[in-house]
PAZAPA-4460 file (N, C-alpha, C; in steps of 0.05 Angstrom, whole numbers, plus 32768, in hexadecimal, padded with zeros to 4 digits):
% residues 80
    n_x    n_y    n_z   ca_x   ca_y   ca_z    c_x    c_y    c_z   seq   type   mol
   800B   7FE9   8000   8003   8001   8002   8013   8021   7FFE     1      M     A
   8028   8022   8010   8035   802D   8011   8047   8034   7FF7     2      T     A
   8049   8021   7FE5   805C   8023   7FCC   8042   8030   7FB6     3      A     A
   802D   8022   7FBD   8015   8033   7FA9   8018   804D   7FB2     4      L     A
   8011   8055   7FCA   8015   8074   7FD4   8028   8086   7FCB     5      L     A
   8046   807A   7FC6   805A   8086   7FC1   8054   808E   7F9D     6      R     A
   8055   806E   7F91   8048   8071   7F78   803C   8087   7F66     7      A     A
   801F   8081   7F70   800F   809A   7F66   8010   80B6   7F73     8      L     A
   8023   80B6   7F86   8016   80D2   7F98   8005   80D3   7FA8     9      G     A
   8004   80DB   7FC1   7FED   80DA   7FD4   7FD2   80DE   7FD4    10      R     A
   7FD6   80FB   7FBB   7FBB   8100   7FB9   7FB1   80F1   7FA6    11      S     A
   7FBB   80E9   7F92   7FB0   80DB   7F80   7F9F   80BC   7F8B    12      A     A
   7FB7   80AE   7FA2   7FAB   8098   7FAE   7F91   809D   7FBB    13      A     A
   7F93   80BA   7FC7   7F78   80B9   7FD5   7F67   80C5   7FCA    14      L     A
   7F61   80CF   7FB1   7F57   80CD   7F9A   7F49   80B0   7F8E    15      R     A
   7F5D   80A2   7F8A   7F4D   8085   7F86   7F49   807A   7F98    16      T     A
   7F49   8078   7FB4   7F40   8062   7FBF   7F1E   805B   7FC9    17      L     A
   7F12   807D   7FCB   7EF7   807E   7FC6   7EE8   8064   7FB7    18      P     A
   7EF3   806E   7F99   7EED   8062   7F83   7EEF   803B   7F80    19      R     A
   7F06   8038   7F8E   7F0D   801E   7F97   7EFF   800F   7FA8    20      L     A
   7EF5   801C   7FBB   7EE0   800B   7FD5   7EC9   8011   7FC6    21      V     A
   7EBA   8022   7FB9   7EA7   8023   7FA7   7EA6   800A   7F95    22      L     A
   7EB7   8007   7F87   7EBD   7FF1   7F7C   7EC1   7FD4   7F81    23      A     A
   7EC5   7FCD   7F9D   7EC4   7FB8   7FAC   7EAA   7FB4   7FB3    24      A     A
   7E9F   7FC8   7FC2   7E81   7FC8   7FC9   7E72   7FC2   7FB3    25      L     A
   7E72   7FCB   7FA3   7E5F   7FBE   7F89   7E66   7FA7   7F81    26      V     A
   7E85   7F9A   7F82   7E89   7F84   7F77   7E70   7F6C   7F8D    27      G     A
   7E7B   7F78   7FAA   7E6E   7F61   7FB2   7E51   7F62   7FB6    28      A     A
   7E40   7F78   7FAE   7E28   7F7A   7FB4   7E1D   7F67   7F94    29      G     A
   7E2F   7F6F   7F81   7E2A   7F59   7F69   7E2C   7F36   7F6A    30      A     A
   7E47   7F37   7F7F   7E43   7F16   7F87   7E2D   7F0B   7F97    31      E     A
   7E2A   7F22   7FAB   7E12   7F13   7FBE   7DF8   7F14   7FAC    32      L     A
   7DF0   7F26   7F97   7DD8   7F24   7F84   7DDC   7F04   7F73    33      A     A
   7DF2   7F04   7F6F   7DF1   7EE6   7F62   7DF0   7ECE   7F69    34      G     A
   7DF8   7ED6   7F84   7DF1   7EBE   7F97   7DDC   7EBA   7F9E    35      I     A
   7DC8   7ED3   7F9D   7DAD   7ED0   7FAF   7D97   7EBF   7F9B    36      A     A
   7D9A   7ECC   7F7E   7D92   7EC3   7F61   7D95   7EA5   7F5D    37      L     A
   7DB4   7E98   7F65   7DB2   7E81   7F5C   7DA0   7E70   7F77    38      A     A
   7DA6   7E78   7F94   7D98   7E6A   7F9C   7D79   7E6D   7F9D    39      G     A
   7D6F   7E82   7F96   7D53   7E7F   7F8F   7D50   7E6E   7F79    40      T     A
   7D5E   7E6D   7F5F   7D5A   7E5E   7F4B   7D58   7E42   7F52    41      A     A
   7D6A   7E3B   7F65   7D6F   7E1D   7F70   7D52   7E18   7F81    42      T     A
   7D4C   7E24   7F92   7D35   7E24   7F9E   7D1A   7E23   7F8E    43      W     A
   7D21   7E2D   7F79   7D01   7E31   7F67   7D06   7E14   7F5A    44      L     A
   7D19   7E0D   7F4B   7D1B   7DEE   7F42   7D18   7DDF   7F51    45      I     A
   7D1F   7DDE   7F6B   7D1A   7DC9   7F7D   7CFC   7DC7   7F83    46      V     A
   7CEB   7DDD   7F8A   7CD2   7DDF   7F95   7CC1   7DD4   7F7C    47      R     A
   7CCA   7DDD   7F60   7CB1   7DD8   7F47   7CBF   7DBC   7F45    48      A     A
   7CCB   7DAC   7F4F   7CCC   7D90   7F4D   7CBC   7D81   7F5A    49      A     A
   7CAA   7D96   7F70   7C98   7D86   7F7A   7C7E   7D85   7F79    50      E     A
   7C7A   7D9D   7F5C   7C62   7DA2   7F50   7C47   7DB3   7F5D    51      R     A
   7C52   7DBE   7F6A   7C40   7DD4   7F7B   7C2B   7DE8   7F63    52      P     A
   7C1B   7DF1   7F70   7C0A   7E05   7F5C   7C1E   7E23   7F54    53      P     A
   7C1E   7E27   7F3E   7C2D   7E33   7F38   7C2D   7E4F   7F41    54      I     A
   7C15   7E5D   7F53   7C11   7E71   7F61   7C26   7E69   7F7B    55      A     A
   7C33   7E53   7F84   7C41   7E4B   7F98   7C59   7E5D   7F90    56      A     A
   7C62   7E58   7F71   7C7E   7E60   7F67   7C87   7E81   7F5F    57      L     A
   7C6D   7E85   7F5B   7C6B   7E9F   7F52   7C7A   7EB3   7F59    58      A     A
   7C7D   7EB3   7F6F   7C96   7EC9   7F7F   7CB1   7EC1   7F7D    59      V     A
   7CB4   7EA6   7F7F   7CD7   7EAD   7F6C   7CDE   7EA4   7F5A    60      A     A
   7CC2   7EA2   7F45   7CC9   7EA8   7F29   7CCD   7EC5   7F1F    61      I     A
   7CBC   7ECF   7F2A   7CC4   7EEE   7F2A   7CDC   7EFD   7F2E    62      A     A
   7CE3   7EED   7F4B   7D04   7EF7   7F58   7D1B   7EEC   7F3D    63      A     A
   7D1A   7ED5   7F37   7D26   7EC8   7F25   7D2B   7ED2   7F0D    64      T     A
   7D15   7EE0   7EFE   7D0E   7EE9   7EE3   7D1C   7F07   7EE7    65      C     A
   7D0F   7F14   7EFA   7D16   7F32   7EF2   7D35   7F40   7EF8    66      S     A
   7D4D   7F2F   7EFD   7D65   7F3E   7EF9   7D65   7F3B   7EDB    67      P     A
   7D5C   7F24   7ECE   7D5F   7F1D   7EB0   7D55   7F37   7E9E    68      C     A
   7D35   7F36   7EA2   7D27   7F4E   7E99   7D30   7F6F   7E9A    69      S     A
   7D46   7F6E   7EB7   7D4B   7F88   7EBA   7D65   7F94   7EA9    70      S     A
   7D74   7F7C   7EA6   7D8D   7F82   7E8D   7D8D   7F8C   7E7A    71      T     A
   7D78   7F8F   7E6A   7D7F   7F9C   7E4C   7D79   7FB8   7E5D    72      P     A
   7D61   7FC4   7E6E   7D65   7FDE   7E72   7D79   7FEE   7E83    73      R     A
   7D83   7FDE   7E96   7D9E   7FE5   7E99   7DB1   7FEA   7E8A    74      T     A
   7DB1   7FD9   7E72   7DC9   7FE5   7E5E   7DBD   7FFB   7E4F    75      R     A
   7DA9   7FFA   7E4C   7D9B   800E   7E3D   7DA2   802E   7E44    76      T     A
   7DA5   802D   7E60   7DA0   8043   7E73   7DC0   8055   7E72    77      T     A
   7DD2   8038   7E76   7DE7   8037   7E75   7DF6   804A   7E5D    78      A     A
   7DEB   8041   7E4B   7DF9   8053   7E39   7DF4   806E   7E2A    79      R     A
   7DDA   806F   7E3C   7DCD   8091   7E3B   7DDB   809C   7E47    80      A     A
***
């Protein structure tokens, strides 16, 4: 860390640190969202094997499909 401070200069390193922390937090959030999505999909598959009424699975279906359907909208707003 001290070598980085010397190489970039103290002010440049202090400007870079908040962006690095933000990137780490966003990365951790994305990882947790992926784990939650995989868990929801796994539960949905296991529960669907029991052949319950579709209404019993509706919330899990919506939770699993919503990240997929929001991706194009997110990409479109990112370009604008």
